[in-house]
N, C-alpha and C positions, 0 to 999 in steps of 0.2 A: 504494500500500500504506500502510495506517495503522499506525503503530508506537506502542504504548503504552509510556511510560517512567515511571519513578518521580519524574520531575521535573516532572510536570504542575502547572500553577499552581494555587494555592489558589482556592477559590470566591470569586467577587466579593462584596464587602461594601458596606453602605451607606457613603456618603461620611461623613467625620468630622462634618459638620454635619447629617447626616440628610436632606439635600435631594435626594439621588439614591439610589434603592433598586432594585437589579437585580431584574428580574422572576423570575429563577431562584430567588430566595428563597421564591417562592410555589408553585413547581412541582416541586422536586426531593425525592425520597424520602430521600436522605442528609441533606439539610438538616432535614427533618421528624424523622428519627430523632435527630439531634444535639439538636434542640430538646427532645425528650422527656427527655434526660439532663441537659443543661446548664441548662435553664430549668425545666420542670415538676418535675423531680426535683432541681433545684438550689436555691440559697439564696433561694427566694421563698415567700410564703404564698399557697396556692391556696384560693379559696373552694370549699366543698363542700356546705354546707347552712345552714339556719336552725334555731336551737334550737327554734323554734315547730313545726318539723316532727317533732321527736322529744322531746316534752315529758315523757313518762312513762318510768320505768325499763324497760329492755329494748326501748324503741322503737328502730327503725333506719331508715336510708334508704341505698339504694345510690347511689353518685355516681361521679365520675371525677376524677383528677388527670392532666391531659393525656389520654393514651389508656389510662391504667392504671385498671382498675375498682377501686373501694374500697367499704367499708362504713363508714358513720358511725353510731355507736351511743351510747346512754346506758346506763350500767351501773346496777346495783341501787342504788348509793349516789349516783346522780345525776351522776357524772363522765362526761365526754365522751371518746370514743375513736374512732380511725379506723385501719383496717387494710386491707391489700390483699385484694381479693375473689378469692383464689386459694388453693386447698387446699395445705397444707404437705406433703401426701402425694404426689400425682401431678399437681398443678397445675390441677385442674378448677375452674371457677367454683363458689363455695360457695353464695352467696345469689342466687337468680334473681328474687326479687320486688323491686319498686321500693321498697316500704316495708312496715312492719308492726311487730308486737311479738312477739318470741320470746325465750325464755331461752337457746336454743341455735341456732346456725347450723350446719346439718348438710349436709355434702357428699353429693350423691346417689350418687356413684360407689361409695365404700366406707364411707360413713356416719361418717366422722370428724366429730366435733362440737366446736364452739367456743362459748365463752360470750360475753357482751356486751362483754368486754374483749379478745376475740380470742384467748383462751387455750385450748389444747387440753384438753378435759375428757372426751372419749369416743373410744375406739378399739375397734371390734368385734374379738373374738378376739385381744385383745392378748396373752393368755397361752396362745393356741393352742386346739385342740379335742381333747378326749380325750388330753391330755398330749402332743400333737404340734403343731408349728408355733408360730406366735406370734412375738413380738419377744423379743429378748435381755433378760436380767434388768436390764441397765443402761439400758434404754430409758427416757428421761425426757421425759414430755409437755411439761414446761416449755421444752424446747428445740425444740418443734415447733408453736408457736403461729403465727398469721397474722402476716405482716410488718406491723409497726406504724409509724405516722406520728406525728409530733408534732402536737398539736392546741392551738389557742388560739381564744378567742371574744371578740368585742367587740360589746357591745350585742345579743347574741343572734345575731350573724353568725359562723358557724364557718369557720375556716380550718385547713388542714393543710399540713405540709411534710415531705418526705423528709430534708431536710438538717439535721444537728445544728448547723450553723453559721449557720442563718438568724437574723437579728436578732429581738429581741422584736417581737411583732405591732404594738404601738403605735409603736415606732420605725420599723418598716417602712412603716406607713401615713403617719405624720407628721401634724402638726397640721391642715392644711387638709382632708385626707381624713377624719380622725377627726371633725372638725366636720361634714362633709357626711354621714357615716354617722349620727352622733348626731342630726342633724336629722330624718332619716326614721325612726329607731328610738328616738325620744324617749319613746314610750309602748309598752306591751306589745302585741305584734302577734299576729294570727291569720292562718293561711294560708287563702286563698280558693280556690286551685287551681293547676294547672300546665298548661303547653303545651310541646310539643317541636316543633322546626323543623329540618329537614335542609337544609343549604345546600351546593351543589356549588361550593365555593370554598375558598380557604385561610383558616385561622382568623385570620391577621394582617390580612387585608383587613377583617374585622369589627372588630378592635381599632383599625384606622385609622378606620373609619367612626364609631365612638362618640367619637372624639377630633376629629371634623371638623365644626365649626360652619358651614363654608363651604357645605356641600351642603344644609343643613337647610331653607332657604326656597326652594331651587332644585329639588331632586329631589322634595321633599315638597310638592306643590301644595296638599294639604289644610291644611298648616300655615299658609300665607300666606292662602289663600282664607277660612278660617274663624278666623283670628286667633290661633292657638295660638303661632306663632313668626314674628316678622318681624325683618329685619336692623336695623331702626331702634329696636327695643325695648331697654331697659336690660338689660345683661348683666354678669355678674361671674364670674371664673374663679379657679382656684387649683391648686397642684400641690405635691407633696412636694419636699424638698430634692434628692433624687436624680433628680427629673423622670421617675419611672417611671409615676406615676399622674396623673390630672387630674380636675377637677370643674368644672362650669359650671352657672350658673343663669340663667334669664330671668325678668324681672319684667314683670307686666302693670300698667297704671296702676291698675286695680282688677280685682276678680275677674270682674265682668260684662264689662268691656271686653276682658279677656284671653280670655274664653271665646267671646264673640260679636263684640266689636270692631265693625268696619265690615262685618259679614257681609252686611247687606242690599245694600250697594253692591258688595262684592266678588263675591258669588255671582252677581249679574247680569252683571258683567264677565266672570267666568270661565265662566258658563253652567252653574253647579252650584248645587244647594241640598240641604239635608238633609231627607229625608223625615220624620225624627224628630229635631227640634231638641233633644230632651231629652238626646241623647248628650253635648252640651256643657254641660249644666246641672249644677250642683253647688254646693258651698260650700267655702270655704277650710279646709284642714287646719291651716294655720299663719297667723300674723299678720305675715308678712314680705313679702307681695306676690309671692312666687315662684310661677310657674305651671308651669315646667319645670325639672327638675334631672336632669342626666346625670353620673354619677360613675363613672369607669373605674379599676379597680384592676388593675395588672399581675399576672399575665398574662391572666386570663380572667374577670373579674367586671365587670358593669355594674349599678349600682343606679340606679333611675329613679323620678322623679315626673313624670308628664305629666297635668296637671290633678289629678284625684282617683285616677288609677290608679297604684298603687305596685307595684314588682316588682324582683326580682333577675333578671339574665340570666347564665347560666353558659355560657361557650364551651367546648365539648368537642371537641377536634380528633380526627378519625378517620383522615385521610390528607392528603397534600399538597393535594388538591383536594376535601376533604370535611370538614365539621364540623357539629356539632349545637348548636343553641341550646336551652337548657333554661330556661324562664321559670317563676318562682315568684311568683305574685300574692299580695299580702297587704293586710290592712287592720289596724285597731286593735281591740283587745278591747272597747273602750267604744263602738265604732261602733253607731249605731242601724240598724234594718232599711233605712231609706231610704238611708243612706250606703253600706251594703254593696251594695245594688242599684245605686247610682250607680257604685261601683267596678267591679262586674261588667260593667255596660253599657259603661263607658269602656275596659274591657279590649279592646274591639273596635278601639281606635285602634292597638294594637300586636299583636305575635304573628305567627304564620305568615300569616294573612290580614288583618292589621290595615290600617286605612285609611292608616296611615303606614308601618309597618315592612316590609310586603311589597315596597316599592320598594327598600329597602336590600339585601335578598337578591337581587333582580333585578340591581341594579347590580354587586354582587360577582360574580355568575355571568357577567355580560357581560365583566368584566375577566378572570376565570379562563379563559374560552374564547379570548379574543383574544391572550393572552400565551404560550400553551403552546409555541410554536415560536420564541420570541424572548427567551430567558432572559437574554441579555446586554444587552438594552435596559433602560432605566431609567424608573421613574416620576419625575415632576418635582414637587417639593414646596417651592416658594418663595413661595406666596401669603402676603401679609402682610409679606414681607421677612424676611431671615435674622436681623435684629437685633430682631425683634419681642419684646416683653415677654410671656412665656408667661402670666403672671398677668392681663394686661390684654387681650391679643389674642383676641377671641372670634369673629372672622370668618375668621382666617387658619389656617395649617397648622403653627403653632409646636408645638402639643401632639403632632402626628403626628411631627414631626422629633425631639421629645424621646423619644417611644416608641422610635424607631429607634436613637437613641444609646444608650439603656439596653439595648435588645435586643442591640446589637453588643457592648457591654461584657460581657454574660453569655455570649454565644457564643464570645468570645475569638478569637485568631488561628486561623482554620479550617484544619485539615489535610485537608479534603475536596477531592479533586481536581476540577478543572473538567471539565464535559462536553466531549467533542471536538466 
């Protein structure tokens, strides 16, 4: 007979150094629910959109903070706003379009209408019909707007937070991450398109993946075969003081070597060749020799440069074993037609069917399937040594361990009972 008591032990946690992570953190619904409250609705800045996606007054985009649907909007005066995409009347989804331009967001159920600031501006039959019904005389629309989030933008990258206690955005990001974002958003950008990708795995497995240089030349054969990334290339990393975020760049000796390198030799050894070599042709956007930049902002943003393809990736958790990746590809407003075409062509390197990125989702799903019945077993994260310098170690797992230490600090001493 199994007896349930109130003294069940708390859920297992990552070790203090982040080198052991219980698999149950990737599989349990109660853990997922707690993350929504203490992380995504906690004292963090969540990436939600680019300003270039909503450039005009009354432009909007629907987005997510964790699993909470939101609307990101630009008001008539140009100010930015974010509010929960849930009607204040009966809780229905208000805006069902991905993006657009409207003066009012109108709930389909009872036609309550909200302006670009999320304020309630229309209630049908508010004063009743033929002198009967309606709301009381003291009904105040100002008290029934959509739930608002704080909003901040840096270089056109929009973040939102539920928490009134979240530090200012620039303090949250800190200098290394600000410099990394500034590098890719140093010029006015234009949006080239979007992709969505559903992955049957836990969102934190992808957060690990983008902080994991160890796998890049091993899992991604395309990287090594065609010279985009090799372990012997010069690399540089950085992190904020809290070690929540990380950024890393890889340098090619020159652009041509970075893009084609020893392709003629390697493609023979590997048995592969490109039917269209123009995929890897392009020209530098910057004068610093960087060919790859991966910048990860806790909890759910990745900003990338891979050759000429530039994108943000938003992690949208759906369930313990399900998340969506939302890719926003961008270029610069002063790009000529040739460069825009190059960026669009190189978008085939990443995304759901990308020559590189499809392997990441496959690896994540392999983990999720294998750990489902062994929650108290641990992942092992000691590559590079526990004393590795996070700012210098670009082949080890120091940045993943840092992610888990920050995660554990936000989750706090867990009251969640362990599974029997």
